[in-house]
N, C-alpha and C positions, 0 to 999 in steps of 0.2 A: 504493500498499498504505500507505504512511504517514497519507492521508487516509482511510482507513479505520480503522487503527489508531484516532485520537483521535474520529473519530464515536463507534467503540465505545467511548471510552474514555470522553469526556460520555453516553453512554446510559449505561450504568454505575450512574455518579454520580447522574444524573438518575433513575433505577429505584431505586436506595437510598436513594432523601432520601425517594420516596413513600410508601416500606412503613417507614418512622417507625412504631412504636407512639403511638394514640391517650395526651397526659398528660388523668388524670387527678386531677394538683392539690388541687381542690377535697373531692373526694373522700377519696383519701388523708391528708386533715385531719385526717377522723375516725377512722382505721385501730383510735385504741386505744380505740374505743367495743366492740370485738369481743370479746364475750367473756360470762358473765354476772355481772350488778347485783340483789341484794339489799338493800333493805331494809325489816326488821323496827320495830314499831311496837306497841305493845300490843294492838290490835285487829287485825293479821295482816301479812303479811306483803306485798311489793310486791315482783317481780322482770319484769327485764327483759333481752330474751335478744339477739345481735349475733353475724354471721358474716356472713362477704363469699360474696356470692350468685356473682359475675362481678369482673370487672375495675371495671364500672362502676355497680356494685350492691350494698349491702349488704341483709341483710333480718334485724326483727328481730321483736320479738314481747314482750308487758307484759299482766301482770295481779297481782291481786288477788288473795288466798285469804282468809280472813276465821279467825281464830283456832278459835272455840268450831264454828263450824259445816264447817267445810273448803267450804264453798261458794265457788266464785273468783265475787268482787263485779264486778270489771273487769279483760272480754280484749280486746287490741287487736293491730294487725300494721302493721308499720312497713316502707315502703322507703326506701332516702335510695340514690336515682339521683345521676348525674351524665347532666346533656342537655345534650353543647356545655360551654358556660362557669356552665353552672346549676346544683346543689346540688339536691336533691326532695325533701322529707322529707313521707310519703305514709303519709296514718295509714287506720287504718281501724278505728274500735269498735265493737262490737259492742252493737246495738240503740239506736246513734245514729246521725243524717243517712242515715236509711232503710238502714243497711250499706254506705254511697256512702262511699271514702275521699276525704277534703279534704286537699288541699297545703298547704306550706307552703312558703317561702323561704329559702334561707337569704339572711345577713344578713353579710356580710364583713368590714364594717368596725367590727364588734365582736372587739378581740385575745383568745385565752387564753377561750373562749371560744364556741363552735356553738352555734348564734341562728336561728332557724328564723320564719317570717311569716305571717303571715297577717290581714291588718286585718280584711276583709270577714265573718271567720269570726265565730260566734257566740258562743265560749269555746272555750279558750283561744286568742289571737291569737299566743299569743309563746309559744315552747316553747324550754329551752335546756338546754344541758349545761356545767359542769362542770367541768372535771380537778382534782383539789385535793391528786391525789398518786397515785401513780404505781395504786394501787388502790381511788382513791375518788375519787366526779364529787357533783354537785347539780344532778343531772335539779328544772328550777322549769318549774309552767304558770300565766301570768298576761296578764292582760287585764282589761275591762271583761264584769264577769257581772248581769249583771241591774241594769247604769245605775251599780254602782262597780266598782270597784279592788280584781281579786282577782290574790293565786297565793299559790299553793301550791306547798314546797319539798321533794324529795325525797335525803333523803341516803344515798347509797346506796356498796356495797361489793362489790370485785370479788374472787367467787368463786373 
């Protein structure tokens, strides 16, 4: 009987350990992105919205609307997914790259900022989000564009 109790205890311990939840630590670092962000510029408004789809994925959308024409000039869908230990930023921009998604990998070496890189992409090769306050961030795209270094930054406020 003692052997049975010991065996049952070991089996219970092992089964509890196997049911432990997956760790999405990399994705959790981006939780502060969730919500609606806007950047008002003289020519229009840039909006980026993020929500949690499930434990391993956030989804986002970004669009730019011109002031005078009320036309959407830029429309992008984004997924931020953790696969194993890797965080992947996948952007699909309407009218670019044959409407195919482009992936960027998270660079954890840069602290206090979410930086995603794809050196083989035409432009941008780097996308970053830097939280500057609880309701403020700066989104930046950068890289080589037609042989020249280029960078565009968008200060955004959480609605």
